[in-house]
C-alpha atoms as a printed R data frame, in Angstrom:
   type eleno elety resid chain resno      x      y       z
1  ATOM     1    CA   MET     A     1 43.507 53.687 -29.868
2  ATOM     2    CA   LEU     A     2 44.535 54.075 -26.091
3  ATOM     3    CA   THR     A     3 45.506 51.197 -24.121
4  ATOM     4    CA   CYS     A     4 43.404 50.009 -20.972
5  ATOM     5    CA   LYS     A     5 46.551 51.887 -18.504
6  ATOM     6    CA   ASP     A     6 46.170 55.156 -20.241
7  ATOM     7    CA   ALA     A     7 42.162 54.974 -20.454
8  ATOM     8    CA   THR     A     8 42.046 54.275 -16.831
9  ATOM     9    CA   ARG     A     9 45.034 57.318 -16.175
10 ATOM    10    CA   LEU     A    10 42.813 59.337 -18.464
11 ATOM    11    CA   CYS     A    11 39.669 58.458 -16.286
12 ATOM    12    CA   SER     A    12 41.257 59.668 -12.691
13 ATOM    13    CA   GLU     A    13 42.885 62.307 -14.440
14 ATOM    14    CA   ALA     A    14 39.709 63.928 -15.731
15 ATOM    15    CA   LEU     A    15 38.297 64.183 -11.876
16 ATOM    16    CA   ASP     A    16 41.025 66.714 -10.837
17 ATOM    17    CA   ARG     A    17 41.457 68.569 -14.397
18 ATOM    18    CA   PRO     A    18 39.823 69.302 -17.703
19 ATOM    19    CA   LEU     A    19 40.970 67.068 -20.474
20 ATOM    20    CA   THR     A    20 41.619 68.346 -24.044
21 ATOM    21    CA   LEU     A    21 39.126 67.825 -26.599
22 ATOM    22    CA   ARG     A    22 41.859 65.046 -28.370
23 ATOM    23    CA   GLU     A    23 42.301 63.036 -24.832
24 ATOM    24    CA   ARG     A    24 38.384 63.210 -24.555
25 ATOM    25    CA   LEU     A    25 37.232 61.613 -28.117
26 ATOM    26    CA   THR     A    26 40.446 58.855 -27.878
27 ATOM    27    CA   LEU     A    27 39.064 58.288 -24.076
28 ATOM    28    CA   ARG     A    28 35.685 57.995 -25.473
29 ATOM    29    CA   ALA     A    29 36.298 55.888 -28.020
30 ATOM    30    CA   HIS     A    30 37.627 53.475 -25.828
31 ATOM    31    CA   LEU     A    31 35.397 53.666 -23.404
32 ATOM    32    CA   LEU     A    32 32.914 52.508 -26.092
33 ATOM    33    CA   ILE     A    33 34.080 49.249 -26.533
34 ATOM    34    CA   CYS     A    34 36.121 48.980 -23.203
35 ATOM    35    CA   THR     A    35 33.656 47.523 -20.832
36 ATOM    36    CA   GLY     A    36 36.288 47.192 -18.332
37 ATOM    37    CA   CYS     A    37 37.290 50.686 -18.197
38 ATOM    38    CA   THR     A    38 33.925 51.673 -18.640
39 ATOM    39    CA   ARG     A    39 33.069 50.346 -15.015
40 ATOM    40    CA   TYR     A    40 36.432 51.841 -13.934
41 ATOM    41    CA   ASN     A    41 35.493 55.403 -14.535
42 ATOM    42    CA   GLU     A    42 31.317 54.855 -13.096
43 ATOM    43    CA   GLN     A    43 33.592 53.757 -10.423
44 ATOM    44    CA   MET     A    44 36.129 56.679  -9.518
45 ATOM    45    CA   ALA     A    45 32.926 59.071 -10.144
46 ATOM    46    CA   ALA     A    46 31.369 57.194  -7.653
47 ATOM    47    CA   LEU     A    47 33.832 57.070  -5.156
48 ATOM    48    CA   ARG     A    48 34.372 60.997  -6.065
49 ATOM    49    CA   ARG     A    49 30.906 62.011  -5.304
50 ATOM    50    CA   ILE     A    50 30.686 59.608  -1.654
51 ATOM    51    CA   ALA     A    51 33.318 61.102  -0.309
52 ATOM    52    CA   ALA     A    52 32.330 64.799  -1.603
53 ATOM    53    CA   ARG     A    53 29.403 63.678   0.296
54 ATOM    54    CA   PHE     A    54 31.269 62.503   3.290
55 ATOM    55    CA   ALA     A    55 33.505 65.578   3.760
56 ATOM    56    CA   ASP     A    56 30.551 67.572   4.199
57 ATOM    57    CA   GLY     A    57 28.519 65.326   6.945
58 ATOM    58    CA   GLY     A    58 26.201 63.992   4.905
59 ATOM    59    CA   PHE     A    59 26.171 60.057   6.053
60 ATOM    60    CA   ALA     A    60 24.403 59.968   8.901
61 ATOM    61    CA   ARG     A    61 25.504 57.236  11.608
62 ATOM    62    CA   PRO     A    62 23.392 54.741  12.465
63 ATOM    63    CA   ASP     A    63 22.177 55.706  15.711
64 ATOM    64    CA   GLY     A    64 21.777 59.179  13.806
65 ATOM    65    CA   GLU     A    65 24.660 60.540  14.584
66 ATOM    66    CA   THR     A    66 26.385 62.733  12.170
67 ATOM    67    CA   ASP     A    67 30.219 64.325  12.486
68 ATOM    68    CA   ALA     A    68 28.475 67.363  12.638
69 ATOM    69    CA   ASP     A    69 27.263 66.607  15.777
70 ATOM    70    CA   GLY     A    70 30.505 66.766  17.692
71 ATOM    71    CA   GLY     A    71 30.240 62.944  18.584
72 ATOM    72    CA   ASN     A    72 32.920 61.103  17.664
73 ATOM    73    CA   GLY     A    73 31.367 57.538  17.347
74 ATOM    74    CA   SER     A    74 31.965 56.337  20.486
75 ATOM    75    CA   GLU     A    75 29.182 57.012  22.786
76 ATOM    76    CA   GLY     A    76 27.055 54.262  24.332
77 ATOM    77    CA   LYS     A    77 29.780 51.644  24.426
């Protein structure tokens, strides 16, 4: 059985590379019984999605501008 330290390491690595069958199975078994690591895995996946969306210019500023508009966020200050 994996320790939480090993499980969180595999959760992080799974975002960057395909896990082996053995790694996937042992991680899945650990996540079935460990709510802390399950939450960590969900949060890491959410952070990855948010970062990708931000990098693609998918977040608008409160004034409606995005980085794609060429603004630097200091307009009107």
